[in-house]
TITOR-71499 format. One record per atom (N, C-alpha, C): x, y, z. Coordinates in steps of 0.001 Angstrom, whole numbers, padded with zeros to 6 digits, always signed. Layout:
N
XYZ;...
END
This chain:
95
+001025-001030+000174;-000060+000007-000030;+001200+001310-000032;+000750+002063-000731;+001329+003419-000981;+000745+004269+000174;+001414+005492+000343;+000631+006455+001486;-000384+007008+001378;-000585+006974-000278;-001895+007833-000646;-002934+006860-000450;-002927+005508-000057;-003939+004605-000273;-004325+004278+001722;-002985+004377+002118;-003551+004225+003626;-004287+005016+004308;-005312+004654+005293;-006224+005575+005810;-005261+006677+006530;-006129+008026+006551;-005068+009371+007368;-006222+008927+008876;-005129+009256+009799;-005656+009310+011175;-005046+010918+011438;-006283+011425+012701;-005539+012655+013400;-005009+012137+014592;-004324+012939+015271;-003345+012629+016513;-003937+013592+017612;-004087+013461+018613;-004325+013971+019868;-003676+013442+021063;-002935+014551+021526;-002293+014120+022897;-002680+015053+024014;-002459+014551+025197;-002971+015150+026249;-001682+015156+027123;-001052+016393+027495;+000241+016578+027985;+000246+016256+029426;-000711+016562+030178;-000854+016309+031631;-002270+015802+032201;-002205+015035+033009;-003345+014333+033521;-004360+015962+034128;-005390+015694+033392;-006572+016843+033829;-006782+017697+032577;-005812+017815+031896;-005778+018756+030695;-006710+017812+029602;-007271+018959+028518;-007888+018629+027348;-006914+017813+026524;-006984+016971+025626;-006324+016464+024357;-006376+017584+023171;-005325+017669+023034;-004971+018852+021962;-004701+018142+020763;-004862+018468+019399;-004472+018163+018050;-003152+018403+017751;-002296+017201+017492;-000924+017666+017203;-000613+017170+015770;-001573+016797+015122;-001119+016352+013709;-001943+015425+013097;-001253+015051+011931;-001978+013545+011371;-000524+012646+010775;-001206+011582+010201;-000661+010712+009776;-001058+009333+009196;-000600+008744+008374;-001187+007495+007795;-000393+006292+008255;-001478+005312+008392;-001476+004293+009150;-002592+002903+008185;-001948+001640+008483;-003001+000762+008063;-004440+000638+009026;-004252+000478+010132;-005267+000516+011092;-004880+001246+012340;-006064+001259+013275;-005866+002473+014603;-004433+001795+015371;-004174+000230+015641;-003280+000383+016528;-001871+000748+015898;-001758+000353+014620;-000344+001067+014090;-000514+002196+014288;-001416+003323+013849;-001629+004712+013724;-001147+004971+015447;-001618+004302+016339;-001218+004526+017589;+000333+004586+018094;+001068+003226+017525;+002125+003295+017678;+003113+003934+017037;+002722+004428+015787;+003658+005527+014841;+003266+006596+015517;+001896+007220+016510;+001557+008372+017004;+002904+008427+018350;+002973+007218+018907;+003527+007369+020045;+005151+007694+019801;+005672+007024+018721;+007102+007117+018228;+007022+008586+017628;+006279+009028+017025;+006545+010529+016411;+006270+011628+017388;+005169+011688+017991;+004895+012785+018984;+005102+012578+020363;+005665+011525+020958;+005771+011420+022485;+007351+010959+022740;+008149+011138+021922;+009477+010864+022110;+009987+011211+023248;+010067+012480+023779;+010356+012868+024890;+009388+012959+026117;+008350+012237+026134;+007500+011920+027266;+006760+013172+027228;+006168+013735+026318;+005430+015435+026091;+004180+015245+026484;+003625+013568+026868;+002332+013441+027045;+001738+011977+027820;+000718+012199+028342;+000299+011066+029071;-000960+010094+028647;-001513+010719+027417;-002522+009909+026752;-002478+010204+025394;-002841+009211+024372;-003055+009542+022841;-004416+009045+022336;-005124+009707+021427;-006076+009232+020979;-006009+009269+019405;-005931+008597+018844;-006044+008208+017129;-007389+008188+016728;-007461+009226+015857;-009054+008849+015201;-008848+009005+013551;-009660+007895+013386;-009331+008142+011313;-010576+009335+010987;-009618+010098+010019;-010087+011401+009646;-011457+011191+008943;-011752+010375+008188;-013195+009885+007722;-014182+009732+008680;-013743+009520+010087;-014957+009431+010809;-015350+010652+011795;-014604+011654+011190;-014573+013258+012019;-015975+013652+011034;-016819+014340+011603;-017968+015303+010827;-017511+016507+011462;-017309+017691+010619;-016935+018888+011281;-017858+020021+010367;-018009+021185+011213;-018749+022026+010216;-017903+023138+009853;-018119+024045+008936;-017619+025113+008357;-017647+026289+008995;-016535+027260+008659;-016983+028406+009683;-018114+029182+009015;-018530+028914+008083;-019631+029973+007130;-021136+029117+007958;-020940+027987+008583;-022467+027692+009141;-022097+028211+010425;-021253+028469+010948;-021458+029051+012724;-022885+029890+013039;-023180+030581+012038;-024562+031301+012717;-025469+030484+013021;-025805+029407+012252;-027002+028730+012401;-026757+027823+013616;-025786+027642+014256;-025449+027269+015429;-025958+027483+016765;-026007+028914+016504;-026480+029590+017918;-027730+030590+017643;-028201+030496+018834;-029697+031616+018950;-029154+032978+018526;-029786+033944+017845;-029324+035381+018236;-029815+035792+019403;-028754+036793+019964;-028981+037163+021376;-029706+038563+021450;-030149+038999+020161;-030978+040240+020058;-032204+040207+020510;-032734+038979+020380;-034196+038648+021036;-034117+038583+022583;-033075+038401+022931;-033098+038061+024373;-032468+038928+025230;-032989+040162+025568;-031947+041252+025810;-031813+041088+027531;-032830+040110+028147;-032619+040091+029671;-031335+039230+029921;-030484+038484+028778;-029455+037933+029173;-028165+038868+029328;-028398+040330+028987;-027176+041199+028494;-027047+041980+029925;-026197+041912+030510;-025844+042350+031943;-026059+043826+032324;-026258+044424+031109;-026557+045975+031163;-028049+046257+031829;-028653+045370+031580;-030265+045516+031664;-030342+045473+033493;-029205+045067+034376;-029528+044850+035802;-028795+045876+036558;-029493+046554+037417;-028887+047703+038019;-027648+046826+039302;-026728+047016+039426;-025610+046503+040417;-025761+047597+041897;-025895+046856+042870;-025532+047417+044139;-024407+048863+044269;-024500+049581+044854;-023239+050340+044791;-021623+049972+045472;-022018+048623+046184;-020906+048231+046807;-020188+047907+045609;-020952+047148+044556;-019989+045989+043207;-020161+047117+042084;-020529+048469+041997;-020731+049104+040675;-019470+049391+039977;-018426+049002+040426;-017193+049077+039667;-016779+048034+038687;-017790+047362+038684;-017508+046098+037977;-017533+046467+036105;
END
């Protein structure tokens, strides 16, 4: 198999316990196990992390930046959510 025919995997590393996994790159591999081995060799050479996630790129469904408006309700029709409509006590008026 050539590199173009091997599946592409996205690699996520968690650097310390309690932190989020962070995308660090992509690589080609035959399966998840091989991708995990490659990721360990490429991205954790100096013990930079405590956990690795490998995800087949074809399994990721992503939105486009142009779609972001459809994900959120417009805030203009909910003025009660804006803090400008609340009167603060004098003790906390410097916020």
